[in-house]
N, CA, C and O atoms as a CHARMM CRD file, in Angstrom:
* protein
*
  148
    1    1 MET  N      0.86300  -1.18700  -0.00700 PROA 1      0.00000
    2    1 MET  CA     0.05700  -0.00500  -0.18100 PROA 1      0.00000
    3    1 MET  C      0.85800   1.21000   0.01700 PROA 1      0.00000
    4    1 MET  O      1.71800   1.34600   0.88700 PROA 1      0.00000
    5    2 LYS  N      0.48700   2.13400  -0.91000 PROA 2      0.00000
    6    2 LYS  CA     1.40500   3.31900  -0.82100 PROA 2      0.00000
    7    2 LYS  C      0.82300   4.38800   0.04900 PROA 2      0.00000
    8    2 LYS  O     -0.37700   4.48900   0.30700 PROA 2      0.00000
    9    3 PRO  N      1.90000   5.28300   0.53500 PROA 3      0.00000
   10    3 PRO  CA     1.39200   6.22700   1.52400 PROA 3      0.00000
   11    3 PRO  C      0.34700   7.21700   1.00400 PROA 3      0.00000
   12    3 PRO  O      0.27700   7.43800  -0.20500 PROA 3      0.00000
   13    4 LEU  N     -0.47200   7.82600   1.88500 PROA 4      0.00000
   14    4 LEU  CA    -1.44100   8.85800   1.64800 PROA 4      0.00000
   15    4 LEU  C     -0.66700  10.08300   0.84800 PROA 4      0.00000
   16    4 LEU  O      0.53000  10.24800   1.08400 PROA 4      0.00000
   17    5 SER  N     -1.18500  10.73700   0.12800 PROA 5      0.00000
   18    5 SER  CA    -0.60700  12.15000  -0.15400 PROA 5      0.00000
   19    5 SER  C     -0.77500  13.12700   0.94300 PROA 5      0.00000
   20    5 SER  O     -1.65400  12.97600   1.79200 PROA 5      0.00000
   21    6 THR  N      0.01800  14.09000   0.94700 PROA 6      0.00000
   22    6 THR  CA     0.01400  15.16200   2.01500 PROA 6      0.00000
   23    6 THR  C     -1.25400  15.86500   1.77100 PROA 6      0.00000
   24    6 THR  O     -1.87100  16.23300   2.77000 PROA 6      0.00000
   25    7 ASP  N     -1.75000  16.11300   0.60200 PROA 7      0.00000
   26    7 ASP  CA    -3.04600  16.80300   0.43200 PROA 7      0.00000
   27    7 ASP  C     -4.26600  15.94700   1.08000 PROA 7      0.00000
   28    7 ASP  O     -5.11300  16.52700   1.76000 PROA 7      0.00000
   29    8 LEU  N     -4.32300  14.63800   0.86100 PROA 8      0.00000
   30    8 LEU  CA    -5.30200  13.96500   1.34400 PROA 8      0.00000
   31    8 LEU  C     -5.36100  13.90400   2.88400 PROA 8      0.00000
   32    8 LEU  O     -6.41400  13.89300   3.52300 PROA 8      0.00000
   33    9 ARG  N     -4.20400  13.86700   3.37700 PROA 9      0.00000
   34    9 ARG  CA    -3.92600  13.69400   4.95100 PROA 9      0.00000
   35    9 ARG  C     -4.32700  15.15100   5.28700 PROA 9      0.00000
   36    9 ARG  O     -4.89900  15.20900   6.37500 PROA 9      0.00000
   37   10 GLN  N     -4.19200  16.34000   4.66700 PROA 10     0.00000
   38   10 GLN  CA    -4.64300  17.54500   5.20300 PROA 10     0.00000
   39   10 GLN  C     -5.92100  17.61100   5.17900 PROA 10     0.00000
   40   10 GLN  O     -6.46700  18.04100   6.19500 PROA 10     0.00000
   41   11 ARG  N     -6.71300  17.22800   4.08500 PROA 11     0.00000
   42   11 ARG  CA    -8.09400  17.34400   4.03000 PROA 11     0.00000
   43   11 ARG  C     -8.94400  16.42000   5.08400 PROA 11     0.00000
   44   11 ARG  O    -10.05300  16.74200   5.50900 PROA 11     0.00000
   45   12 ILE  N     -8.25900  15.24400   5.43000 PROA 12     0.00000
   46   12 ILE  CA    -8.86500  14.33600   6.30200 PROA 12     0.00000
   47   12 ILE  C     -8.76100  15.11400   7.80400 PROA 12     0.00000
   48   12 ILE  O     -9.71100  15.18300   8.58300 PROA 12     0.00000
   49   13 ILE  N     -7.68600  15.57100   8.00500 PROA 13     0.00000
   50   13 ILE  CA    -7.55900  16.44600   9.26500 PROA 13     0.00000
   51   13 ILE  C     -8.50700  17.54600   9.49600 PROA 13     0.00000
   52   13 ILE  O     -9.11700  17.73000  10.54900 PROA 13     0.00000
   53   14 ALA  N     -8.58700  18.28800   8.39600 PROA 14     0.00000
   54   14 ALA  CA    -9.38100  19.49700   8.37400 PROA 14     0.00000
   55   14 ALA  C    -10.91700  19.23600   8.65700 PROA 14     0.00000
   56   14 ALA  O    -11.63000  19.97500   9.33500 PROA 14     0.00000
   57   15 VAL  N    -11.26700  18.20000   8.10100 PROA 15     0.00000
   58   15 VAL  CA   -12.68100  17.52100   8.18500 PROA 15     0.00000
   59   15 VAL  C    -12.81300  17.11300   9.67100 PROA 15     0.00000
   60   15 VAL  O    -13.75500  17.51700  10.35400 PROA 15     0.00000
   61   16 TYR  N    -11.89400  16.34200  10.13100 PROA 16     0.00000
   62   16 TYR  CA   -12.10100  15.79700  11.61400 PROA 16     0.00000
   63   16 TYR  C    -11.97200  16.90800  12.49500 PROA 16     0.00000
   64   16 TYR  O    -12.81500  16.97400  13.39000 PROA 16     0.00000
   65   17 ALA  N    -11.09500  17.80200  12.43800 PROA 17     0.00000
   66   17 ALA  CA   -11.05200  19.01900  13.33100 PROA 17     0.00000
   67   17 ALA  C    -12.28100  19.85400  13.41100 PROA 17     0.00000
   68   17 ALA  O    -12.48100  20.54800  14.40800 PROA 17     0.00000
   69   18 ASP  N    -13.14500  19.82300  12.37700 PROA 18     0.00000
   70   18 ASP  CA   -14.35400  20.47000  12.36400 PROA 18     0.00000
   71   18 ASP  C    -15.31600  19.80500  13.47000 PROA 18     0.00000
   72   18 ASP  O    -16.20700  20.44700  14.02600 PROA 18     0.00000
   73   19 GLY  N    -15.05100  18.50800  13.71800 PROA 19     0.00000
   74   19 GLY  CA   -15.71200  17.80100  14.81500 PROA 19     0.00000
   75   19 GLY  C    -17.09900  17.38900  14.42500 PROA 19     0.00000
   76   19 GLY  O    -17.78200  16.88100  15.31400 PROA 19     0.00000
   77   20 SER  N    -17.61700  17.52900  13.23500 PROA 20     0.00000
   78   20 SER  CA   -19.07600  17.06100  12.77400 PROA 20     0.00000
   79   20 SER  C    -19.07700  15.75200  12.17100 PROA 20     0.00000
   80   20 SER  O    -20.09100  15.43400  11.54900 PROA 20     0.00000
   81   21 ILE  N    -18.04500  14.87600  12.25100 PROA 21     0.00000
   82   21 ILE  CA   -18.11900  13.61700  11.49700 PROA 21     0.00000
   83   21 ILE  C    -17.14600  12.74200  12.35700 PROA 21     0.00000
   84   21 ILE  O    -16.18400  13.24900  12.93400 PROA 21     0.00000
   85   22 SER  N    -17.44100  11.39000  12.41800 PROA 22     0.00000
   86   22 SER  CA   -16.85900  10.41400  13.16300 PROA 22     0.00000
   87   22 SER  C    -15.78800   9.93700  12.34300 PROA 22     0.00000
   88   22 SER  O    -15.79200  10.15700  11.13200 PROA 22     0.00000
   89   23 GLN  N    -14.78700   9.24400  12.95800 PROA 23     0.00000
   90   23 GLN  CA   -13.62900   8.55500  12.31700 PROA 23     0.00000
   91   23 GLN  C    -14.04700   7.43500  11.35000 PROA 23     0.00000
   92   23 GLN  O    -13.36400   7.08800  10.38600 PROA 23     0.00000
   93   24 ARG  N    -15.25500   6.89000  11.70300 PROA 24     0.00000
   94   24 ARG  CA   -15.66200   5.73700  10.65700 PROA 24     0.00000
   95   24 ARG  C    -16.21100   6.48700   9.37500 PROA 24     0.00000
   96   24 ARG  O    -15.98600   6.07900   8.23600 PROA 24     0.00000
   97   25 GLN  N    -16.92200   7.57400   9.65000 PROA 25     0.00000
   98   25 GLN  CA   -17.53900   8.23000   8.54300 PROA 25     0.00000
   99   25 GLN  C    -16.54000   8.91200   7.69100 PROA 25     0.00000
  100   25 GLN  O    -16.76600   9.08100   6.49300 PROA 25     0.00000
  101   26 LEU  N    -15.37200   9.34000   8.29100 PROA 26     0.00000
  102   26 LEU  CA   -14.16500   9.92900   7.57600 PROA 26     0.00000
  103   26 LEU  C    -13.50800   8.75200   6.81400 PROA 26     0.00000
  104   26 LEU  O    -13.15000   8.98600   5.65900 PROA 26     0.00000
  105   27 ALA  N    -13.33000   7.64200   7.27100 PROA 27     0.00000
  106   27 ALA  CA   -12.86900   6.57100   6.38800 PROA 27     0.00000
  107   27 ALA  C    -13.69300   6.15300   5.41600 PROA 27     0.00000
  108   27 ALA  O    -13.15800   5.72100   4.39500 PROA 27     0.00000
  109   28 GLU  N    -14.91000   6.17600   5.48300 PROA 28     0.00000
  110   28 GLU  CA   -15.85500   5.82000   4.26100 PROA 28     0.00000
  111   28 GLU  C    -15.89400   7.03900   3.33900 PROA 28     0.00000
  112   28 GLU  O    -15.95700   6.89100   2.11800 PROA 28     0.00000
  113   29 ARG  N    -15.85800   8.20900   3.90100 PROA 29     0.00000
  114   29 ARG  CA   -15.89600   9.47300   2.95800 PROA 29     0.00000
  115   29 ARG  C    -14.63400   9.33800   1.92700 PROA 29     0.00000
  116   29 ARG  O    -14.78400   9.42300   0.70800 PROA 29     0.00000
  117   30 PHE  N    -13.46400   9.13300   2.51700 PROA 30     0.00000
  118   30 PHE  CA   -12.29900   9.41800   1.84600 PROA 30     0.00000
  119   30 PHE  C    -11.76400   7.96600   1.31700 PROA 30     0.00000
  120   30 PHE  O    -10.73000   7.89800   0.65300 PROA 30     0.00000
  121   31 GLN  N    -12.41900   6.98100   1.60300 PROA 31     0.00000
  122   31 GLN  CA   -12.19400   5.63500   1.15700 PROA 31     0.00000
  123   31 GLN  C    -10.86700   5.14300   1.43900 PROA 31     0.00000
  124   31 GLN  O    -10.09700   4.68700   0.59300 PROA 31     0.00000
  125   32 VAL  N    -10.62800   5.26400   2.73900 PROA 32     0.00000
  126   32 VAL  CA    -9.33600   4.70800   3.51000 PROA 32     0.00000
  127   32 VAL  C     -9.77300   3.87000   4.63300 PROA 32     0.00000
  128   32 VAL  O    -10.97200   3.84600   4.91200 PROA 32     0.00000
  129   33 SER  N     -8.96100   3.20700   5.27800 PROA 33     0.00000
  130   33 SER  CA    -9.22600   2.22100   6.49000 PROA 33     0.00000
  131   33 SER  C     -9.38200   3.24900   7.55900 PROA 33     0.00000
  132   33 SER  O     -8.97400   4.40900   7.62000 PROA 33     0.00000
  133   34 LEU  N    -10.14900   2.44800   8.47000 PROA 34     0.00000
  134   34 LEU  CA   -10.55100   3.33400   9.81500 PROA 34     0.00000
  135   34 LEU  C     -9.10300   3.42000  10.58500 PROA 34     0.00000
  136   34 LEU  O     -8.83400   4.44400  11.21400 PROA 34     0.00000
  137   35 SER  N     -8.21700   2.37600  10.52600 PROA 35     0.00000
  138   35 SER  CA    -6.80700   2.51400  11.16200 PROA 35     0.00000
  139   35 SER  C     -6.08700   3.63000  10.52000 PROA 35     0.00000
  140   35 SER  O     -5.29200   4.22600  11.24700 PROA 35     0.00000
  141   36 THR  N     -6.21600   4.05100   9.23600 PROA 36     0.00000
  142   36 THR  CA    -5.50000   5.10200   8.58200 PROA 36     0.00000
  143   36 THR  C     -6.08400   6.29400   9.26000 PROA 36     0.00000
  144   36 THR  O     -5.26200   7.15100   9.58400 PROA 36     0.00000
  145   37 VAL  N     -7.16200   6.49300   9.50200 PROA 37     0.00000
  146   37 VAL  CA    -7.72400   7.81800   9.94600 PROA 37     0.00000
  147   37 VAL  C     -7.25400   7.81600  11.46100 PROA 37     0.00000
  148   37 VAL  O     -7.52900   8.76600  12.19400 PROA 37     0.00000
């Protein structure tokens, strides 16, 4: 598995920091594993 791009990491963090979405929902939204989130 190749590493996530910096852009994708930043987008995931930005959405999570907003506090309106769970980690599981983030994983589904960005199509990554829960452990990645």
